[in-house]
C-alpha positions as CSV (number, residue, x, y, z in Angstrom):
1,M,121.9,86.1,134.7
2,N,121.4,84.8,131.1
3,T,121.0,87.0,128.0
4,I,117.3,87.2,128.0
5,E,117.0,88.0,131.6
6,K,119.8,90.8,131.3
7,F,117.9,92.1,128.2
8,D,114.6,92.2,129.9
9,S,116.1,94.0,133.0
10,N,117.6,96.8,131.0
11,I,115.6,97.3,127.8
12,M,112.0,98.8,127.6
13,H,109.5,96.1,126.9
14,T,108.2,97.6,123.6
15,Y,108.2,94.5,121.6
16,G,106.5,91.1,121.9
17,R,109.8,89.1,121.6
18,Y,110.2,85.4,120.9
19,P,112.6,83.5,123.2
20,L,115.5,83.5,120.6
21,V,119.0,85.2,121.2
22,M,120.4,85.8,117.8
23,E,124.1,85.5,117.6
24,K,125.2,85.2,113.9
25,G,124.0,84.5,110.5
26,K,125.2,83.5,106.9
27,G,123.2,83.5,103.8
28,R,119.6,82.7,104.7
29,D,120.5,80.9,108.0
30,A,120.5,82.5,111.5
31,V,122.2,80.9,114.4
32,D,121.3,81.4,118.1
33,E,123.7,81.5,121.0
34,D,123.2,77.8,121.6
35,G,124.3,76.9,118.0
36,K,120.7,76.1,116.8
37,E,120.2,77.1,113.0
38,Y,117.1,78.7,111.6
39,I,116.0,79.2,108.0
40,D,115.0,82.9,107.9
41,F,111.7,83.6,106.0
42,G,111.4,87.0,107.6
43,S,114.9,88.7,106.8
44,G,114.5,91.1,109.7
45,I,111.1,92.3,108.5
46,G,112.5,92.6,105.0
47,T,115.7,94.5,105.9
48,N,118.3,91.8,105.2
49,S,117.6,91.9,101.5
50,L,120.7,90.0,100.7
51,G,120.5,87.6,103.6
52,Y,123.0,87.6,106.4
53,C,126.5,88.9,105.9
54,N,126.6,88.7,102.1
55,E,130.3,88.7,101.2
56,G,130.2,91.7,98.8
57,W,128.1,93.7,101.0
58,A,130.1,93.0,104.1
59,E,133.3,93.9,102.3
60,A,131.9,97.2,101.1
61,V,130.7,98.1,104.6
62,C,133.9,97.1,106.3
63,D,135.9,99.0,103.9
64,Q,133.8,102.2,104.6
65,V,134.1,101.7,108.3
66,R,137.8,101.8,108.0
67,T,137.8,104.8,105.8
68,L,135.1,107.2,107.2
69,Q,132.4,106.1,109.6
70,H,130.4,109.4,109.9
71,T,130.5,113.0,109.3
72,S,128.1,116.1,109.5
73,N,125.8,116.7,106.7
74,Y,127.4,120.2,106.6
75,Y,129.9,118.5,104.4
76,Y,129.8,116.3,101.3
77,T,130.8,112.6,101.0
78,K,131.4,110.7,97.7
79,V,129.7,107.5,98.9
80,Q,126.5,109.5,99.6
81,A,126.7,111.2,96.2
82,D,127.4,107.9,94.5
83,F,124.4,106.2,96.3
84,A,121.9,109.1,95.6
85,E,123.0,109.1,91.8
86,K,122.5,105.5,91.4
87,L,119.1,105.5,93.2
88,N,117.8,108.4,91.2
89,R,118.8,106.7,88.1
90,M,117.2,103.4,88.9
91,T,113.9,105.0,90.2
92,G,113.8,107.9,87.7
93,Y,113.5,110.6,90.5
94,S,115.1,113.9,90.6
95,A,116.3,114.2,94.2
96,V,116.5,112.3,97.4
97,F,116.6,112.9,101.1
98,F,118.3,110.3,103.4
99,G,117.1,109.5,106.9
100,N,117.5,106.4,109.0
101,S,114.1,104.6,108.9
102,G,110.8,104.2,107.0
103,A,109.1,106.5,109.5
104,E,111.6,109.2,108.9
105,A,111.2,108.9,105.3
106,N,107.4,109.3,105.6
107,E,107.8,112.3,107.9
108,C,109.9,113.9,105.1
109,A,107.3,113.1,102.6
110,I,104.5,114.6,104.7
111,K,106.5,117.8,105.3
112,L,107.4,118.1,101.6
113,A,103.8,117.8,100.4
114,R,102.4,120.3,103.0
115,K,105.2,122.8,102.1
116,Y,104.5,122.3,98.4
117,S,100.9,123.1,98.8
118,F,101.6,126.0,101.3
119,D,104.2,127.6,99.0
120,K,101.8,127.5,96.0
121,Y,98.3,127.9,97.7
122,G,98.8,129.3,101.2
123,K,97.3,128.1,104.4
124,G,94.3,125.7,104.5
125,R,95.3,123.2,102.0
126,H,97.2,120.7,104.2
127,N,95.2,117.6,104.7
128,I,96.6,114.3,103.5
129,I,94.4,111.4,102.6
130,T,95.6,107.9,103.8
131,L,93.9,104.6,103.4
132,V,92.1,102.5,106.1
133,N,94.3,99.6,107.0
134,S,97.5,101.5,106.1
135,F,100.7,101.6,108.2
136,H,103.2,104.6,107.9
137,G,105.4,104.4,111.0
138,R,105.6,104.8,114.9
139,T,106.5,108.6,115.3
140,L,103.6,110.7,116.4
141,C,102.9,112.1,112.9
142,T,103.2,108.8,111.0
143,L,101.1,107.1,113.6
144,S,98.5,109.8,113.1
145,A,98.7,109.0,109.3
146,T,98.2,105.3,109.8
147,G,94.7,104.3,109.0
148,Q,94.3,101.6,111.8
149,E,92.3,102.6,114.8
150,V,94.2,100.0,117.0
151,F,97.2,102.3,116.9
152,H,95.3,105.6,117.8
153,N,95.5,105.2,121.5
154,Y,97.5,106.5,124.6
155,F,99.5,109.2,122.8
156,F,96.8,111.9,122.6
157,P,96.6,114.5,121.0
158,F,97.5,113.1,117.7
159,V,98.6,115.2,114.7
160,E,95.7,116.7,112.8
161,G,95.4,116.8,109.1
162,F,94.9,113.2,108.0
163,V,91.7,111.9,106.3
164,N,91.2,108.2,105.9
165,V,89.6,106.7,102.7
166,E,88.7,103.0,102.3
167,A,91.2,101.2,100.2
168,N,89.8,100.4,96.7
169,N,86.7,102.5,97.2
170,I,86.8,105.2,94.5
171,Q,83.6,106.9,95.5
172,D,85.0,107.3,98.9
173,L,88.1,108.9,97.6
174,K,86.2,111.2,95.2
175,A,84.0,112.3,98.2
176,K,87.0,113.2,100.4
177,L,89.3,114.8,97.8
178,D,88.3,118.4,98.5
179,S,90.1,121.7,98.4
180,T,91.7,121.2,101.8
181,V,93.8,118.1,100.4
182,C,97.4,118.4,99.5
183,A,98.4,114.8,99.0
184,V,97.2,111.2,98.9
185,M,99.5,108.8,100.7
186,F,99.2,105.0,100.0
187,E,101.1,101.6,99.9
188,Y,100.7,99.7,96.8
189,V,100.7,96.6,99.0
190,Q,99.5,97.1,102.5
191,G,102.1,95.2,104.4
192,E,101.4,95.6,108.1
193,G,97.7,95.6,107.2
194,G,97.9,92.0,106.0
195,V,99.7,92.0,102.7
196,V,96.8,93.3,100.7
197,P,97.6,94.7,97.2
198,L,95.6,97.7,96.0
199,E,93.4,97.2,93.0
200,Q,94.5,98.6,89.6
201,S,91.5,100.7,89.0
202,F,91.8,102.3,92.5
203,V,95.5,103.2,91.9
204,D,94.5,104.7,88.5
205,A,91.8,106.8,90.1
206,I,94.3,108.2,92.6
207,F,96.7,109.3,89.9
208,E,94.0,110.6,87.6
209,L,92.1,112.6,90.2
210,C,95.2,114.1,91.8
211,A,96.7,115.1,88.5
212,E,93.6,117.0,87.8
213,R,93.8,119.1,91.0
214,D,97.6,119.4,91.5
215,I,97.4,117.2,94.6
216,L,100.6,115.2,95.2
217,T,100.8,111.5,95.3
218,I,103.0,109.8,97.9
219,A,103.9,106.1,97.6
220,D,105.0,104.5,100.8
221,E,107.3,101.8,99.3
222,V,109.0,101.2,102.8
223,Q,108.3,97.5,102.6
224,T,107.5,97.1,98.9
225,G,110.6,98.8,97.4
226,V,114.0,97.7,96.4
227,G,113.0,94.6,94.5
228,R,110.7,92.9,97.1
229,T,107.8,92.7,94.7
230,G,109.8,91.7,91.7
231,K,110.5,95.1,90.5
232,F,112.6,97.7,92.0
233,L,109.5,99.9,92.8
234,A,106.1,98.1,93.3
235,G,104.6,101.2,91.3
236,D,106.2,99.7,88.3
237,H,103.7,96.9,88.4
238,F,100.9,99.4,88.3
239,G,102.3,101.7,85.6
240,H,102.5,104.8,87.8
241,K,105.3,106.8,89.5
242,A,104.2,109.0,92.4
243,N,105.4,112.6,92.9
244,I,107.1,111.3,96.1
245,T,108.2,107.8,97.1
246,T,109.7,106.6,100.3
247,L,112.1,103.6,100.7
248,A,113.8,101.9,103.8
249,K,113.9,98.4,105.1
250,G,116.0,96.4,102.5
251,I,117.5,99.5,101.0
252,A,120.9,99.2,102.8
253,G,120.8,95.4,103.4
254,G,120.2,95.6,107.1
255,L,121.8,99.0,108.1
256,P,119.7,102.0,109.1
257,M,118.5,103.9,106.0
258,G,115.4,105.6,104.9
259,A,115.0,107.7,101.7
260,C,112.4,110.1,100.4
261,F,112.4,110.6,96.6
262,A,111.0,113.7,94.9
263,D,110.1,114.2,91.3
264,E,111.0,117.3,89.2
265,K,107.9,119.1,90.5
266,C,108.9,118.6,94.2
267,K,112.7,118.4,94.2
268,D,113.4,121.9,95.3
269,V,110.5,122.3,97.9
270,L,112.6,121.5,101.0
271,G,115.2,124.3,101.1
272,K,118.0,124.9,103.7
273,G,116.9,124.5,107.4
274,T,113.5,123.0,106.5
275,H,114.5,119.4,107.2
276,G,117.5,117.4,108.4
277,S,118.9,114.2,110.0
278,T,122.1,113.9,111.9
279,F,122.7,110.3,110.8
280,G,120.9,110.7,107.4
281,G,123.1,109.5,104.5
282,N,125.6,108.0,106.9
283,P,128.7,106.8,104.9
284,V,128.6,103.2,106.2
285,S,124.8,102.8,105.5
286,C,125.3,104.4,101.9
287,A,128.1,101.8,101.3
288,G,125.7,99.0,102.3
289,G,123.1,100.5,100.1
290,L,125.5,100.6,97.0
291,A,126.3,96.9,97.6
292,V,122.4,96.1,97.4
293,L,122.1,98.1,94.2
294,D,125.1,96.6,92.6
295,Y,123.7,93.1,93.5
296,I,120.3,93.9,91.9
297,Q,121.8,95.4,88.8
298,S,124.2,92.5,88.4
299,G,121.9,90.0,86.7
300,D,118.3,88.8,86.5
301,H,117.8,89.1,90.2
302,L,114.4,90.9,90.0
303,E,113.1,88.3,87.6
304,Q,114.2,85.6,90.0
305,V,112.2,87.3,92.7
306,N,109.1,87.0,90.6
307,E,110.0,83.3,89.8
308,K,110.7,82.5,93.4
309,G,107.6,84.3,94.6
310,K,105.4,82.3,92.3
311,Y,107.2,79.0,93.4
312,L,106.7,79.9,97.1
313,K,103.0,80.8,96.5
314,E,102.4,77.5,94.8
315,K,103.9,75.5,97.6
316,L,101.9,77.4,100.2
317,L,98.7,76.6,98.3
318,E,99.6,72.9,98.3
319,I,99.1,73.1,102.1
320,D,95.5,72.1,103.2
321,E,95.4,74.5,106.1
322,I,96.2,77.5,103.8
323,S,93.1,79.0,102.2
324,G,94.8,81.7,100.1
325,V,97.8,83.7,99.4
326,D,98.1,87.4,98.7
327,G,100.9,89.7,97.7
328,M,103.6,90.1,95.1
329,G,107.2,88.7,94.5
330,L,108.8,87.7,97.8
331,M,106.2,89.7,99.8
332,L,103.3,87.2,100.5
333,G,100.7,86.7,103.1
334,A,99.1,83.3,103.7
335,S,95.5,83.0,105.2
336,L,94.8,80.0,107.6
337,K,91.6,78.1,107.7
338,T,91.6,77.1,111.5
339,K,94.9,77.8,113.2
340,N,96.2,81.0,114.8
341,A,99.1,82.7,112.9
342,G,101.0,83.9,116.1
343,E,100.9,80.4,117.4
344,V,102.2,78.9,114.2
345,V,105.0,81.4,114.1
346,G,106.0,80.3,117.7
347,K,106.0,76.7,116.8
348,A,108.0,77.3,113.7
349,L,110.6,79.0,115.6
350,E,110.9,75.8,117.9
351,K,111.5,73.7,114.5
352,G,114.0,76.1,113.0
353,L,112.1,78.5,110.8
354,L,111.8,82.2,111.3
355,M,108.4,83.7,110.1
356,L,106.3,86.8,110.6
357,T,102.6,87.6,110.9
358,A,100.5,90.4,109.4
359,K,97.1,90.8,111.1
360,D,95.8,87.2,111.0
361,K,98.1,86.0,108.2
362,L,101.4,84.3,108.0
363,R,103.8,86.8,106.3
364,F,106.7,85.8,104.2
365,L,109.6,88.3,103.4
366,P,112.6,86.2,102.8
367,P,115.9,87.5,101.6
368,L,115.9,88.2,97.9
369,T,118.7,85.7,97.6
370,I,116.9,82.7,99.0
371,T,117.4,79.5,97.0
372,Y,114.6,77.0,95.8
373,D,116.2,74.4,98.2
374,E,115.8,76.7,101.2
375,I,112.3,77.4,100.2
376,D,111.6,73.7,100.1
377,R,113.1,73.3,103.5
378,G,111.1,75.9,105.0
379,I,108.0,74.6,103.5
380,V,108.5,71.1,104.9
381,I,108.8,72.6,108.5
382,L,105.6,74.8,108.0
383,E,103.7,71.9,106.4
384,G,104.6,69.6,109.4
385,I,103.3,72.3,111.8
386,L,100.1,73.0,109.9
387,K,99.3,69.3,109.6
């Protein structure tokens, strides 16, 4: 029995997998079990922010594994304290809660917002506005928050208390921002929804209207954060900082980690016993996260993300089949004129290029460390397929 047969015989079929058995990786190149190499333009859906097995990251993780791999959150660890301190300094937040994924980070944000409102205003002010075309996770609650009908099936009843507003429609936002709402939750760039950035005027309206009514703002930066858009937080592009921000994906360089940040207003809302996570803030993941932060702070890497993103966008727009490119930094979505994005990704795999889709677009989330030469190599493969 080969690896794929063994895999399919023992693991639930919850993913549409490509016929690739990943064995190892280095830098921006992955290698399958037959020794074939692939340029990675997806980085594990944005998680391998420093590429595969970055030397400094690997050393930090291995050192931590040999020192302390886990302990209960009834105790303190220095590595979690160091990681939290550095994150709060870099983001400007007052406190952070650690989980294991973006969905967990968003669950924490939802609970925090509802408890803030309950503590201050009592029952009945619990609704959270989310945007049409949003994506916030796969748990029952974050799935309920997700503003895409395609996900609202099978698992009835869904969690109540979520109201959808059309993205970039200020009048729709005003109409639904009533006395039952405790928070507005949004992605600055809707990743799974097709790599679609919000308009500045709409973001401004969210913050202005919420500030007037003591309604919290929740920025889901699970995919956009940790330098992906060319700034540490995508909100910095828009000139705003939400009361609550969530991060995950690239935050620990490929290890399980999610984080929910709270500003001064919200930092003490969740007290003892109101939330928790057995593996949240795991020492090994925190060590990986510190290595990612050290890399980002060690030079002009965020500026390079912007420059590489512009370069990649220019190269994509030179291809006749591509009609447009949306996104920021190294988070881009390319629209195709005639071809099916899923089929293109499958053909790219055969040619040694790993890519992603988002709705009907090709999605690009390469490691932040990708080189111009590697971008060129990937573009040559993609252009050959699209011709």
